[in-house]
C-alpha positions, 0 to 999 in steps of 0.5 A: 499500500501507498498513503492511501487507505481507509482512515478517518479522524475524531476531533473533540472541541473545547467549549466555553459559554461567554459569560458563564464560566460555571456552565455545564459543558454537557449541556452546552455541547448538547445545545450545540449539537442539537441546534445543528440537527434541528436546522439541517437534518431532514425528517426524523433524526437517525439514532446512532446504532451502538449494537456493533461497538466493542470498545473494551476488546483488546488487540492483545487477545482479551476483553476488559471487564465492564466492572473495572472499565472507566466510564469514559471507555464505555462508548457502546452505551447510549446515554441519551446525549445528542448524537446525529449522522450527517448526510456527508457520512460524518458523526456529530455528537456529544462525547461526555463534555465535548462536541465531537466530529468524526470524519466519514471514512475517506481513502487519502490524507488530502480527504482527511484534510478536507472532511476534517476542515468541513467538520470545523465549518459545521462546528462554527455553523453549530455554535452560531445556530445555538447562540441564535435560538431564544435565550441561546447563550453565546458558545465559543469552540476551540480546536485544541487539546487542553484547558491548561487546567489539567484536563486533555481532550482527544484528536484521534486518528483511525487507520484501517490495517491488515489483520495479519500484521502482528500487533507486537510489530505495530507497537515496536515501529510505531512507538519511536515514530510517535515520539518524534512525529510531534516536530512535524505535527505538534499544535504548540502549547504555552505552558509545561506540565498537564496543568500548564503550570511550568512557564515556557512553550512546548511543541505538542499539546497532548504529550504531557498527558501520556503516561504509558507505552501500550494500553486500552485506555483513552482518557486515564493513564493514556498510552502512546499505542492505544490497543482498542480492537474495534475494527468497524469492518471485516474482523478476519481481514482487518484491524483499525488502529486507533491512534490517540497521540496526536494533537488537533491541527489547524494547519492543513499541511500539519493535518496532511503530514500527520496522517500521510507520513503515519499511513506510509509507515504503516504500509511499511510495517505491514510489508515489513520493511523496516529492517532497523531497530528504531525503539527508544529507551524510555519512550514516555519520558522522551515523548515529553522531552521532545515536546519540551524543547522547541529548539529541537536539540533534545535527543533521544536514546535508542536501544541500540545505543545511538542518541538522535534528535526527534528530527534525525529520527524522523529522517530514519523514517524518511529514508526507509519510506523513500526506499520503500516507495521506490522498491514497490511502486517505481514510477507508478507511485500515486500523486499523493504519496510523491507529495508527501514524501517531498513535503516530509523531506522539505519539512524535516530539512527546514526544521534542521536548518531553520525552523521558523521558515515553517511558520506558514506551514506548521501550527506549532511554528506558526503559534510560536512565531505569533507568540514571540512577536507579542513577547517582543512587542510588549516585553512579556515573560512566559509566565505572563498569562496573556501568552496563554490567552493567545495560545488559546485565540489561536484555536478559536474556530471563529474566523473573525476572532481566531488568530489561525484564521487571521493568519489564513486571511492574511495569506500567511498560512499555506492552504491545500484546498479551496473553500469551495471544496470544504464547503461542499464536503459539509453535505457531500459524502466521499464518493469512494468508501461506504460513507457514500451509501450512508450519506446518500441514504440519510439525505434521500430516505431520511424518513425511513432511516431509523439508525446508522453506524460505521458498519450499517444502516438500519431502515423502518419500512412501511409494512414490515414489523421489524426494522431492516439492517443493510450491513456495511461491513466492507469500507470500500463497497457502497462507493459511488461507483458501486451503488450511485446509479442504484441510489439515483434509480430508487425513488423510495427506501422500499424500492432501495431495500428490494433492490439490495435484497433481491 
């Protein structure tokens, strides 16, 4: 495989209610999601189908007991919180204290950028709609990962992999990559430590919140490698690697490189191409140490005795990836794979020579440059509370307020997509995965879709006593080329179901 595979992201947004510091975040999050659903979801609102969820299944070969699991792990329970499936195939819902947008399944890094950016637009629209309701409060959403008071919330990635790949190989080769990947895709943070009490700037918003190397949890004892074994696909063929260590990126280039380079490394792991031991001594400690040094001089010690900076470790993976693509694809490598390799190399070279030259591409560098400008202009020390406010304002998704968006408006952040592409993705599903079938069904037959999930669409059809489930276990079936003509021909859900079951 190349960078192309079935993938998706799940972003929890920070939330605050203007003038109400003690507002209940679950209530505010529900107001946001429900306001969007009421205004945009046709006919009845399909519920989320939890039947196929298995959040306590561990890739190491066992299921965690529900009695010992933290409540935050029980994502297969319907808690009655706002939960909506959109016509673009995405999921918009309340995840405990945060509104969350899960992209539809896509097959390329560029599509991840597109539908994740569409998620930002959905969230912005949702917050505006909530505020426009009678008595509705002004709600502000932030695409970040911490409140700097000790709480962190996730920006997860999901990659479908071959089940035949030994999980031990994934852990062995991916851990050093994740420890060092933050120099490319960190979002930047003012404050050191989980509560941000120590003064300074660090590369990653999430690094200080990871405590173990491998584990099933996502909110407590966070692991670098998460072992949740919930494929949402044929479990005999696939596993879904659930990545919880990434930051929430606003930069399109950061997001593109984050998922693109990871997908390439996964391809090498699947094909057993990495022949060098890059494992790190004390990866959790190394993860934090790398994040705490924006000069990029911090080294990590490999188990073979070498000491490398995070950039040098990334260069090791890049060298393998170049050889891999040349060996497996040669001149037939697809455009995005070639582009990811070129951008990865360009960024790493710049990080070695002049990191600040990447202020138009990478979130953490763009944020650091802004902060240093304020520090220089106003004589601010890293202990000044104004800097944490600037950090927060960078992630404000309101175009007129958010500093990232101001950089974009000023032409100071590189874009990969047009606004028209992002606007279309707010409503239209990807064409090359099962998200197309799910999204089109919700658009065309909304009043007869009782529920849906990643791997099913459930219809409530006239004249039938029971609900009718259409499984969508293959993520690459249900695409436009597969069912587009059928959906165009069937005017009713009854006609579609009859055609599918004939």
